[in-house]
C-alpha positions in Angstrom: 154.9 77.2 73.0 152.2 79.5 71.0 151.1 78.3 67.8 148.2 78.6 65.3 145.7 75.9 66.4 144.9 73.1 64.2 141.8 70.6 64.1 143.1 67.9 66.3 143.5 70.4 68.8 139.7 70.8 69.3 138.9 68.3 71.9 141.1 70.2 74.4 139.8 73.6 73.1 136.3 72.6 73.8 137.5 71.3 77.0 139.1 74.8 78.2 135.6 76.6 76.7 133.8 74.6 79.2 136.4 75.5 82.0 135.7 79.2 80.9 132.2 78.7 81.2 132.2 77.3 84.7 134.5 80.2 85.7 131.9 82.7 84.2 129.1 81.1 86.1 127.4 79.6 83.2 128.6 76.1 82.8 125.2 74.9 81.1 125.5 77.5 78.7 128.1 75.7 76.3 126.0 74.2 73.5 128.7 74.3 71.0 130.1 70.7 70.0 133.4 69.5 68.4 131.8 68.8 65.0 130.4 72.3 65.0 133.8 73.6 65.9 135.5 71.6 63.3 133.2 72.9 60.6 133.2 76.4 61.7 136.9 76.6 62.0 138.3 74.1 59.5 135.6 73.6 56.9 135.3 75.0 53.4 134.4 78.5 55.0 136.2 79.2 58.1 134.8 81.8 60.6 137.4 81.8 63.5 140.8 81.2 64.1 142.7 80.3 67.1 146.4 80.2 69.0 147.0 77.6 71.3 149.5 77.6 74.1 151.0 74.0 74.4 153.2 72.6 76.9 156.1 70.2 75.7 154.0 67.0 76.2 151.3 68.5 73.9 148.9 69.6 76.3 147.0 72.7 75.7 146.7 75.2 78.7 145.6 78.4 77.1 143.6 79.5 73.9 142.9 82.4 72.0 140.0 82.5 69.9 139.3 85.3 67.3 137.2 86.3 64.1 136.7 89.2 61.8 134.0 91.6 62.5 133.1 94.4 60.4 132.9 98.1 61.6 130.8 100.1 59.3 133.2 103.5 60.4 136.6 101.4 60.5 136.3 98.4 58.2 137.7 95.1 59.2 138.3 94.7 62.9 139.7 91.4 64.6 137.4 90.4 67.5 138.9 88.7 70.1 136.2 86.4 71.4 138.1 84.6 74.2 141.5 84.1 76.0 141.2 81.0 78.1 144.0 79.9 80.5 143.4 76.7 82.4 143.4 77.6 86.3 146.7 75.7 87.1 148.8 77.8 84.3 147.1 81.4 85.5 149.5 84.0 86.3 152.7 82.4 84.6 152.5 85.0 81.3 150.6 82.7 78.9 147.5 85.1 78.6 150.0 87.9 77.7 151.9 85.6 75.2 148.3 84.7 73.6 147.2 88.2 73.8 150.1 89.7 72.1 150.0 86.8 69.3 146.4 88.1 68.5 147.5 91.4 68.3 150.2 90.8 65.8 147.5 88.7 63.8 145.5 92.1 63.8 148.6 93.7 62.5 149.7 91.3 59.8 146.4 90.6 58.5 145.5 94.2 57.8 142.9 94.7 60.6 141.7 98.3 61.6 142.1 97.2 65.4 141.1 94.5 67.8 138.3 94.7 70.1 136.9 92.3 72.8 134.3 92.4 75.7 135.2 91.7 79.6 132.8 90.9 82.1 132.5 94.0 84.6 133.0 91.8 87.7 136.4 90.0 86.2 138.5 92.4 87.9 141.8 90.2 87.1 140.9 90.4 83.2 140.3 94.2 83.4 143.4 94.4 85.3 145.2 92.5 82.6 143.7 94.5 79.7 144.8 97.8 81.6 148.3 96.7 81.6 148.0 97.4 77.7 146.6 100.9 78.1 143.2 99.2 76.4 140.3 101.6 76.2 137.6 99.9 78.1 134.2 101.4 77.3 131.3 101.1 79.7 129.2 103.0 77.5 127.8 100.3 75.2 124.9 97.8 76.3 125.6 94.3 74.8 122.5 92.8 73.0 121.4 89.1 72.2 118.7 87.0 70.8 119.2 83.1 71.4 118.2 80.9 68.7 115.0 79.9 70.3 113.8 83.6 70.5 114.8 84.3 67.0 112.8 81.3 65.9 109.8 82.8 68.0 110.1 86.0 66.1 111.3 85.2 62.5 110.8 81.8 62.3 
């Protein structure tokens, strides 16, 4: 069953996020906490939304996390941050169902489109997105400054 995520789902959601970090070879990079996720997703100014894939007994086996990004050229864009399926449930169509629910959210929310990133070595994910005839752009270089560097520079 796919449904909108609720606050009480967050402990299981955070566990899936940690599983993803391990898969992406960065298990020590997760610094998010349950408290931050509660505030950021269910506080007075929510900044993300999510769908969960839930088994009958209430176990969450997949998630889709998204938020609004603003394009100076296009306006509001739905940014798909992550789709995560627990390893034991991959290959069962759960990712497709979550991706499609997120795409429908972009349509119903009046967004100008949906964008995401995928690691260049993640062939299963690349093949997944190619099934949808997604435009995969290798031209852009991602930039980031971690909070420690921001403090050094501007702090």
